[in-house]
N, C-alpha and C positions, 0 to 999 in steps of 0.2 A: 332692173334691180340687181344689185350685187349684195349677196348675203352669204358669207362663207358657210359651208356646210359643216366644217370641223374646226375646232379650236387650233389645231396644229397648222392650219393654213395661214395663221396670223402671227407675225413677229412684232416685237416691240423694240424700238430704238430710242435711247434717251440722250445719246451724244453722237457727234459726227465722227464716223469711222469708215470712210468710203472704201477702203481696201479690204476690210474684213470679209471673210466668206459668210454665206447665209445658209441657215439650216435647210436641208433638202426639201422639206415639206412646205416651206414658206411660199405662199402665193400673194400675200398682202403684207405690207409693212406699215405699222402705225409709228410715225416718227414724231418725237417731242423736241427735236433739235430746232431751236429758234421758234419757228412757226409750226403749229400742229398740222401734220400732213399725213394723208393716207395714200400709199403707193401700191400699184400692182407690179409684181416682181416676176421676172422670168430668169431662171437659172440654167446653168450648164455644168457639165462635169459629172463625177460619180462620188459616191460616199455620202456621209451625213452632212458635211459642210461643202457648199458649192459656190461657184462664182456667180455674181449677179450680172447677167447679160443685158437685161433691160429693166428700167425702173420708171414707171409712168405715174404721174400724180392722178388720183381720183378726186380728191377733195382736199381743201386746205383752209386754214384760218377760220373765218366766220362762217364758212360753209359747213363746219362740223360742230355738232352739239354733243357734249359729254353728259349723258344722263346721270343725275346726281345720286340716285338711289340704286342699291343692288337689286337685281331682278333675276328671275330664273332664265338664264340665257339659253336654256334648251327648249323653251317654249317659243317656237318660231312664230306662231300666230300672234301671240301677245306682242312680240317685239316688232313685227311688221305693223301691227295696229298702232303701237306707240310711236314708231318712227313716222308713220303716215301723218299723225296728228302734230308731230313736232317739226316736220320739214316745212317750214313757212319762212317768209321774209329772207330768202336767200340760203337757208339751211337745206342742204341736200343729203346730209349723212348724220347718223346718230351712233355714237359709241356707247355700248352697254357693258357693265361689269357684273359678274355673278357673285354669289356668296363664297364660291370657291376661288375667287380672284381671276378666273378666266375672263378674257375680253373678246367681244365680237362687235360687229357693226352692221348697219343696214344703210345702203346707199341707194338713193332714188327708190324708196319703198313703193311696192305695187300691191295693193290690197287684192287684186285679181289673182295673185300667186297663191292665195289661200284657197284650198278646195273646200266647197260646202258639201256636206254629206247629210242627207235626211235620215232621221231615226223614225221608222214607221212601226208603231206598236199600239197596244190597247191597254186600257185601264177599266176596272180595278184588277189587281191591287194597285194602289197608288203610293209612290210614283211607279210608273211602268218599269218593269225589271230591266229592260234593255236600256232605257234612258238612265236609270239609276247607275247601272254598271258603267256605261260609256262616260257619264259625267264624273264618276269616281276615278276612272282610268285617266281621263283628261286632267282632272284636278290635281292628281298626284304626280303628273309629269310623264306618265308612261307613253303618252301619245304626242308629247310636245314637239318632237323632232319632225313630225309629219306635216306640219303647217296645214292643219285642217280646222274647219269650224263646223259644229254640229247644229242642225236645225230639227227640233222635235216636232213631229206631226203625230199626235196621239188621238185615237178614237175612244171616247168614253162610252162603254157599253151600257151604262146605266140609263142612258137616254132612251133605250129601247124597252125599258121595263114596263110590265103590265101584268094583269091578273092571269093572262094565258101564257106568259113567257117563262121558259125554263132555260137556265144557263148551264154550262158544262160542269162547273165545280164549285162547291161551297167554300173551298179554301180561298177563293178570290174575293169573298165577302158578299156574294149574291144571296138574295133572300130565298130563292127557289132554284134548285139545281138537280141535274139528273143523277148525281152520285149519292144524294141523301134523301130526295123526295120522290114519292110515287106520283106518276102522272095520271091523275084521275079525270081531268077535264077532257072534253072532246076537242079535237083539232087544236092542240097546243101549238105554240110558236117556239121553235128551237133557235136560240141565238147563240151561235158558236161556230166551230170549224167543221170540216168534213168528218173528222173523227166523232164529234158530238152527234152529228146526224146518223152515223153508222151505229153508234152505241144505242141511240133511241130506236132505230129500226130493229136492232137485235133484241131489245127488251120489249118492244111493243109492235110486233110485225103487222098487226091488223089495224093499227091506229093511223088515221089520217093526221097530217101535221103540216104546218107552214115552217119555212126555214130561211133564216137570214145568216149568210156566211160572213163572218167577221174576220176571216184570215186576211192579214195585210197583203198577201199575194193575190187576193181575189176581190176584196171589198173596194168599190170604186172610190170611196172617200179617201182611201189611203194610196191611190195610184201615185207612183213617184213623179215628181216634177224635176228630178235631177238624180245624181248618184245617191244610192240609198243603202241602208242596212236594216234588216228586219229579222223576225224570227217566225218559225213554223214548227208545229208539233210533229210533222212527218219527217223522219230522218232522211228519207230519199230526196227531200228538197234542199238539204243542207249544201252550202257551197256557193260559188260564184253564179250569179244569174243576170240575165239581161231581160228587162221588163219595161214595156212601153217605150223602148228605145234608149233606156238608161241602164248603165252598169250598176250592179249592186251585189250584195252578199247576204245570204240567208244563214242564220245560226239556228241551232235547234232550240226549242222552247226552254229546255232546262240548262243550256250552256252557261258556264260561269265566266268570271272575268278573263281567265287566261285564254279560253277559246274565243271570246268576243274580241279581245285584243288582237289575236292572230287574224281574225276575220277583217278587222279594220285595216290592219297593215297589208293584208293581201289585196283588199280593194284599192287602197291608195296606190300600191305598186302597179296595179293594173291601170288605174286612171292616169298615172304619170308615165306610163310606157309611151315611147315615141309614136306608136301607131294607134294610140288610144283615141276613142271618139264614140259617138253614138252608134249603137247597133240596133238594127231592126229585129 
C-alpha cells in the first residue's frame, strides 16, 4: 500500500513542463497532462526546488478513481476503508480531496494496515466513560492520522445485581452502594475493584463477605484479545502495560480527553515501533 503520510509529499502537475524543478518535499506527483497519472519521484540537489532524477508511474488512466465528494483526508482509517471498497475492476488507486482542497491518494489499499485497539471498560454509567471519550476524539478527527479502529468490549455490572450485592458508588446509578448505604445483611457480595473491597473491610472489619473483582485488569471476561486501552482507579497502574501477551495502556479512572488521547498515541507509537510484537 502507498498512502502518503503528509500533504507536502504530493505535487500536482496540470501541464507538461519536463525541465521545471520540483519542490524538495515532493515524493509523488499527480499529473493531469493528457492521461491522469500518479508518479513516484526521486529528486537531487539542494534548496527548495530540486531536479527530478527519477519518475516512475504508480498508476494511470482507468486504474485511478477520483472520489467525487470531499472527505476528511486526515482520517486515514476511513480513506483506507473507502479505497478498499472502490478498488475493483482494475482500479488500484483512489484520489481524495479534503474541504481544505488538499489532495491525497491510496494505492493498493491494505485493510490490515489499520490497527485494531480494544476498549476494555465497564458500565454503568452508560455509555462507558472511556468509550465515550475515545469515540469523541476519533469522531472529531484528533486520532484520524493514526489509522486505528476501536473495538468496544464492555462489561455490564448490572448483570450481577441481587439483594445481597453492593456496588462501589451511587454516582454510577446503582441501587445499593457502599458510599450511601449501610451494609446490614450477613455475608454481602461486593461487586467492584480492589479499592471497593478495602473500603468495605475498613468499614466492616468483622463482617464476612463475597467479592467479585470487576477491574478490567483482573476480570477474566475482559481479558484482552489484542492491543488494548483500559482504565483503573489505582494511579500506580497508570501507563503502558503488557497483559496476556498484548500491549496496552492503562489510564486513570478519572482521566479526561487530553490524557486519554496521549495514551492512545503512546500505545500506537509502541505498536508501530519496528521491534513491536507480542510480549509475555
